[in-house]
N, C-alpha and C positions, 0 to 999 in steps of 0.2 A: 861335314867339315873333312872327316878322313879319308872321303871319297871323290866330292865332289869339288871342282875349283871353284864354284859361285852357290851362297846358300841365298835361300829366300826366306824371308821371313813376314808373315804375315800376321795382321791380328790388328784389335783397337789399342793395342796398350804402346802407351807413347815411349820410345825407350831414349835415353839419353846415354851419349859416346862411353860415358864414364862407366856404366852396368852391363854394357856388351857381352862379353866376357861372363857374367854372372846369368843372361837372359838366355845366353846358347849353347853353354855348357862348355865353349870350346879353347883356347889358347890364344887368345887376343892379349896382345900386350901393346907398350906405346910403339911399336911398330907397324902403325898404323895411320889411315887417313881417313879423315870425315867430312863427306859434302852432303851438306843438307841441298838439295833440289829444288826446294821454294824459293831459297837464295838468290838473286840475282847475282852477287859477287862468283858463288860458288857455279850455277849452271855458265860463267863467263870462263874460267877454267876450263870446260868441254868444249869450248868453240871448236877445237882442236883434238878431240877425245883420245885418239890412236897416239899421238906424241904426248899427249898427257899421262896414259896409260904407262905407257914405255920408258919414260920420266923416271915414274916411281914400282918400276920393276921390283918384286921381292917384297911389297909393302901390301898388306892387305886394303882395299879400298872397299871403304863402306860408305855405299849411296843411298841416303835416304830420301824417302818418297821418290821411289825411282818412278810412278805412275806418273809423274809430272813429264819426263822427258822420255816416253816410249821409244824413241828412235834411238836410244842408245842402246837398245839390246842387241840389234845388226851387228852393231859395233862390237860389243860384246862377245858377241861369238867368235867373231873374226879375231879377237885376241886371246882369249882364252885359247882355242887351239894353235895357236904360234904359240904361246906360251907352253902347252904342254908338249910343244914338239924341243922346246930348251930345258926340259924335267920339273917347269914350275905344274904340278898335276892338281896340288888341292888349296885349296884355302885363300883363293886370289881375290874375291869379290864377295862383298857381303853385300847384298841389295833388300832393303826394307821399304816398305808398303803398307799403310793403312785401308787400302781400299782392294781387295782381293780379285775383284771381277777382272781389271783392267788389267792387274800385274799378273795375273795368273795366263790370262790371255795371250798378251806379249810373251812371257816369258816361253811357256811352254810352244810358241811358235819357233821362239829362236834358237834355245837353249836347251832342246830336249836333249838328255843325258849328260848333261853339262849339272846340271844345277840340282840341287837337294832341296824340300821346302820343312819348314817350321812353322806351325802355327803356333801364335803366341796368342794368352787368352788372357783376360785381366787379370791383374795380382789376387792370389788366392789366399785360403786362409794359413798354409804351409808357411808362406813367406812372410807374415806379420808380425811372425813370433821374437824377433829382434827389431822390431820397429816400433815407431810412436803410437803404433795404432792401437788404442785401448781391449779393444774386444774382438771376436767374432761377430757380433752383432753389429758394430762398425761397419763391418765389411759388407755385410749384408744391406744394411741400410743403405749405404753411400757407393756402392758397386767398388768395381777394382780398376778405376781410371785412377791414375794416382793424384791428379790436382783433385778431384772430386772428394776421393779417400782422406787428406790429407790436407784438407781445408781446415780452417782454425774454426768453423763455427758448422753447425747444420745447415743456416742458411748461406752461408758463402757455399757450402757442397750443391745445395741444389740448387743454386744460381748456375752455378756453374755446367748443369747438368744440362739446364736447361737451354741456355746456351748454345751447349756443343747439339742437341738436339735443332735445335733452329738452323745452327749455321751448316750444320752436316747435310740437311735436307734443301736448304736453299742454295747453297754452295759447292760442297764435296761431290753430291751424286749429280747433277748438271752435268759438273766436267767429266764424269766417266763414259757419256753420251746418252744414257736414257732420257729422254725428254716426258716426265712424269710429272704432273703439279705436284710442288712441294706439300699443300692443302691436302691433297688426295692423299700423299704416301702418310704424311701424319694420322690423319683419320684412321688410316690403315694400322698404323702403328699403337694410334691409342686402343683402337680396339682389340689388337692381340693382346694387349697388354689384360686388359680387362676380361679376357678369355685364357689367362696364362695359365700353361698345363691342361687345358682343352683341347677336346680334337676337332680338326679343321672342317668345317663346313663350306669347300670354296663358292658352293653357287650362293650361299646364305651372305657370304661377306661381300660376294660382288654384287649380290641386290641393296644392301646396306649403304653401298659406295655407289650405286647407279653408273655400274660397269659390268661387262658381262664375266661370268665365270673363268672363262681364259683368261681375261685382262688381268683379273684377281689373283691367278694362279702364277703368272709371269712377274706380277708386282712381289707374291710370296716367294717369289726365287731370287728375287732381287734383294730382297733383304737376307736372305740367306747367304747369296752370295757375299754378299759386304758383312757377313759374320754378326747381323747385327741381330737376328732369332737362330734358334736351335729349333728344326723341323725332326722329331724323334720320332722313328719308324716303328710299327709292331714287327712284335716276332711271327713270324709265320714259320708253318711246318703241319703236316696231314696229322692230325691229332683225334681225328673224327670227329671234333666240336666246331661249333662255328665262331670262328675268331672276329673281335675288330680289326678292321684294315684300315680304317682311317689314322692317320699319324697326329700327333701332339705337337703342338706348338708353345715353344718358350721365348719371351724376350732375353737375351744371354746374360746379359747385366742387369745385377739387380736395383743397380741404384735407377738407372736408365727407367726401368720397367717404373720405380716408384715415384721419378719425377714424371713418366706421364700419368701418374697416376696420382698426384699432388700429394706423395703422402714426404715428409720431411723427418719424422721421428719414430723410435721403435714403438711410443705409444700409437702413434700414426696406424703404424703397421698392425698391431696386433688388436688395433677395433676395425678395423677393415674385411670384409669376407674374403679376399685376396691371400691374406696372411700364410694360408697351408700351401698353396700354391705357388707364392715368391718363395718359400722355404725351399718347397721342392727343385723348383729350376736354380735355386741358388745352390742347393746341394749336387742336383747333377752336372750342375756348369763346373763344379768345383773336381767332382769324381771323374769325368771326362776329360776334363783339361791334365790327368797326370795318368792316362791309360797306357800302357807301352803299345809299340807301335803294332797292326795286323788286329787287335781287340777291338769287337765290334760290341756294340750297345743297342735296346732296343726296349721298348715297354708289354708286354703280357697282359694282352685282358680278354676274355670270352664273352659271350654274349649273356651268359648266366649269371655273368659278375665276378667270377675268380680273376684276380689281377695282381702284376708284382709290376711296381714301380717302375724299376730299372732292374733288367737283363746284364748282365755284365759276359759275353760270350769269349773265351778263348779258346774253346775247338768245341767239336759236337759232344764229347766226352766230359768239358767241365764247363758249367755255368754258374755264374750266383747270382742268386737273386738278394734285390737291395728293395726294401719298405721303408720311406720319408716319413717320419713324423715330428711337427712341431709340438711336442709334449716332452714335459722329463719323465714320467711314466709313460713310456709306450705300449701299446699292443695291437697284435694284428687280429686280422679278422681271418675266419675260416676260409675265406675266398682266396687270400693270401697262399696260406697254407695247400690247397687243393693246385692252385695254377703252380706252386714248385714242385708236385707230384705231378702233375700234368708233363713237363718239361722235363723233369728230370734234373734238379740243380743240385750243386755238390755242396752249398755253402746258401745258408739263409741270415741275413743280417736287417736289423732295423736300424739307421742311421738317425742320430737326436740331436738336439742341442746341449746336451751335456758333458761331460767332460770325462766322465769314467767309462769301463765297459761291462758289460756283466752278461751271464747268461741267461735266457728266458728260454719258456716253454718249447716245444716241439724244435729242439735243437737249433733253434735261433739265437743270436748273439745281440746284444744291443749293444751300439759302439758311437763314439764319439765320429764329428765327421774329420778331424783332422787322422784318427789313428785308421780310418777305413780309406783313406786318399794314400797311407802308408803301404796298408794291405796290397792297394792295389799298384803301387809301384814297383 
């Protein structure tokens, strides 16, 4: 906001105009206009967009669901350049969109050097302290979409997520251009849910869906572009050891993961084989959502079994190793400490579902998810 005329916000979270200042950390006040570009009435205001923007010069103009009107990007470029010459250099527009694929394509072609991006994940565990959410487990079960998280019952929450999945596959994705059968994408998404946290075998996925490996890879890239899955790449380096090279895949929102597997309550999840991988994906998504700019993330595994669930790399000289356990009495394996020695980590942590933090053996700290997020931030 301090350097760019426009800010593009990407992500699954449904944003209300009353919370924009909190979401982007800016100084948005009452001196702004909000246009929902799914509303015919608001679209009608932009029949002459240059004239409309000129009339409201000096105000931040918020354009929600901007991917619905892609032609507006070319107009924004001219308006921004004109305003820059008049001294209006920052905070002119806030563009919002939940479909990053199309939004990034349009904005990168038209607004290079004029726009900064911020990706919004779902609501995280640091944001529920002053809300009606009863516990981190509720966030884990229902996921970070506000309507799902704040539903009155677990059944209402699950119903919302199932409807979201169907609507997104059948209506939203086809509007982006790719002609992919919704039933095929639904099968792929469900298969990935069953393989939460596992290494990807693209050829096997393709064979299961009766499509080629090239097509399966393209579908995975689409889901990643749309912020529906996270592909975590392996750490690489010249250690003189055989390193695993296949990335791991996670459904990004834990609520959608549980909906795809028809898991409705904590007890349902605790009794399902996916429980450990589900908690791991939930923790990873929360941690990566609060990393500073320029910090990278990986996992590490050797063919001999040495493994680190998450490596946070600030620089070559500073790496943090994080093991994730769904247990109130977590212990680490010998392979974890061997892997830490292999890549030379600065600190070692075990993130668990408890609320206190304490030292463990081998210079490892057992820590709560919330406190780990604060440390990383």
